[in-house]
C-alpha positions in Angstrom: 11.8 -17.1 2.5 9.4 -19.8 1.0 6.9 -19.4 -1.9 4.1 -19.8 0.8 5.6 -16.9 2.8 5.8 -14.6 -0.3 2.2 -15.5 -1.0 1.2 -14.7 2.5 2.8 -11.2 2.2 1.1 -10.8 -1.2 -2.3 -11.7 0.3 -1.7 -9.3 3.2 -1.0 -6.4 0.8 -4.0 -7.3 -1.4 -6.3 -7.4 1.5 -4.8 -4.2 3.2 -6.0 -2.1 0.1 -4.2 0.8 -1.4 -2.3 2.9 1.2 -2.0 6.6 1.0 1.5 8.0 0.0 4.0 9.2 0.9 4.9 6.3 3.3 8.1 6.8 5.3 9.7 3.4 6.2 12.7 5.2 7.6 14.8 8.3 7.0 16.1 7.0 3.6 13.2 5.1 2.3 10.0 6.9 1.1 7.3 5.1 -0.9 5.7 7.5 -3.4 4.1 4.9 -5.6 2.6 2.2 -3.5 1.7 -0.2 -6.4 5.1 0.1 -8.0 6.8 -0.5 -4.7 4.9 -3.8 -4.1 5.3 -5.0 -7.7 9.1 -4.3 -7.7 9.5 -6.0 -4.4 7.2 -9.0 -4.7 8.1 -10.1 -8.3 11.7 -10.8 -7.6 10.7 -12.7 -4.5 8.3 -14.9 -6.5 11.1 -15.6 -9.1 13.7 -16.6 -6.6 12.6 -16.4 -3.0 15.9 -17.9 -1.5 18.3 -15.5 -3.1 20.2 -13.5 -0.6 20.2 -10.5 -2.8 16.4 -10.4 -1.9 16.9 -9.9 1.7 16.5 -6.1 1.6 13.3 -6.6 -0.3 11.9 -8.9 2.4 13.1 -6.4 5.1 11.3 -3.5 3.4 8.1 -5.5 2.8 8.0 -6.6 6.5 8.6 -3.0 7.7 5.7 -1.8 5.6 3.5 -4.6 6.8 4.3 -3.7 10.4 3.4 0.0 9.6 0.1 -0.9 8.1 -0.8 -3.2 10.9 0.0 -0.6 13.6 -2.0 2.1 11.8 -4.9 -0.2 11.0 
């Protein structure tokens, strides 16, 4: 993932506004604090977008983006 792609995700979530919680991404992933979820996922991506350890973060952010888009 590039810095530009991280910025696009960040912009999307900024424009989407605060979402109601809880948000169920799957059976094992429940978002109860929306702002904390975004911060804890976007900050590591901004610091090192190419790290393979960040792949789960990218996956969860993209899942959340799809949920917001489909409910919007």
